[in-house]
MARKE-353189 format. One record per residue (C-alpha): z negated, x negated, y. Coordinates in steps of 0.02 Angstrom, whole numbers, padded with zeros to 5 digits, always signed. Layout:
N
ZXY ...
//
This chain:
153
-00002+00002-00003 +00047-00070+00181 -00059-00065+00329 +00033+00056+00389 +00019+00171+00250 -00178+00132+00261 -00176+00192+00449 -00076+00344+00397 -00197+00397+00258 -00360+00346+00367 -00283+00478+00504 -00247+00603+00361 -00423+00583+00315 -00495+00605+00486 -00371+00755+00524 -00437+00817+00360 -00614+00814+00444 -00562+00889+00601 -00484+01030+00505 -00645+01056+00422 -00735+01073+00587 -00601+01190+00650 -00640+01314+00515 -00829+01290+00540 -00818+01326+00720 -00709+01471+00690 -00829+01548+00562 -00966+01527+00671 -00882+01583+00815 -00840+01746+00715 -01000+01767+00658 -01061+01759+00842 -00942+01883+00896 -00974+01994+00755 -01170+01988+00787 -01192+01968+00985 -01303+02092+01071 -01383+02123+01234 -01322+02171+01421 -01179+02044+01418 -01101+02110+01227 -00936+02159+01301 -00910+02004+01389 -00984+01880+01252 -00892+01977+01115 -00721+01957+01212 -00744+01771+01252 -00796+01731+01077 -00646+01828+00993 -00538+01739+01112 -00622+01559+01061 -00591+01615+00891 -00408+01653+00887 -00375+01494+00981 -00473+01401+00836 -00405+01470+00698 -00242+01467+00781 -00253+01269+00783 -00286+01249+00595 -00111+01267+00526 -00059+01128+00646 -00184+01020+00590 -00151+01043+00413 +00020+01020+00438 -00009+00848+00518 -00098+00807+00371 +00041+00851+00260 +00179+00758+00371 +00080+00606+00350 +00116+00620+00152 -00058+00668+00123 -00146+00834+00055 -00235+00937+00163 -00406+01040+00131 -00372+01164-00019 -00540+01263-00014 -00700+01328+00064 -00785+01209-00034 -00677+01061+00024 -00707+01120+00189 -00899+01133+00165 -00905+00950+00102 -00785+00886+00252 -00850+00983+00401 -00986+00896+00522 -01018+01059+00637 -01165+01120+00553 -01150+01306+00490 -01261+01462+00567 -01276+01591+00435 -01410+01690+00544 -01353+01861+00614 -01515+01861+00755 -01470+01722+00872 -01511+01761+01043 -01339+01775+01149 -01381+01634+01276 -01429+01517+01109 -01263+01572+01042 -01162+01500+01199 -01270+01350+01207 -01235+01319+01019 -01049+01348+01031 -01039+01234+01191 -01114+01090+01098 -01004+01129+00945 -00852+01122+01059 -00921+00961+01138 -00941+00883+00966 -00756+00927+00941 -00700+00840+01096 -00784+00686+01039 -00690+00685+00866 -00527+00734+00931 -00539+00587+01060 -00587+00463+00925 -00437+00526+00830 -00321+00466+00965 -00345+00280+00919 -00324+00318+00742 -00149+00398+00769 -00100+00249+00887 -00155+00131+00752 -00035+00245+00620 +00104+00244+00770 +00080+00423+00764 +00160+00494+00927 +00171+00687+00866 -00015+00669+00817 -00073+00589+00973 +00005+00717+01083 -00067+00867+00993 -00232+00782+01002 -00215+00797+01193 -00171+00974+01182 -00319+01016+01063 -00424+00905+01168 -00394+01007+01327 -00418+01175+01229 -00590+01113+01168 -00625+01067+01355 -00578+01218+01426 -00691+01324+01284 -00852+01195+01321 -00799+01226+01504 -00807+01418+01488 -00960+01414+01385 -01048+01314+01508 -00999+01410+01666 -01064+01580+01569 -01216+01488+01537 -01239+01465+01723 -01165+01271+01743 
//
């Protein structure tokens, strides 16, 4: 295996971890969407749904980048669970403000992961993934910004 092959494999492995985190954050966001309550119910319910739609929409793009690198993408819920770094939240009784904080923090963690992947894409000479990472970083920064501003800055 050449160093180019190794760098592409390392990038694909990191993209699979990213894919797992997108799924974990999607499910957490949907959980909060389904279980939010309180005086800002409608606002948060719609915000969480918008964010979840964006997250799930990105999963296919991430998985296809892995495949285009000649590797296998995640294949099951078990594979997602073993690769994710974003923690699950199985509670149906989370305070709405705590939901906002947790999702903001998770999106900020995702931003860190996305920025770290830039070097791997560069090492692999993968301009396509590099460009997508910029778009995905911008989306995650926007979600984190919306959540921060909803919390009051």
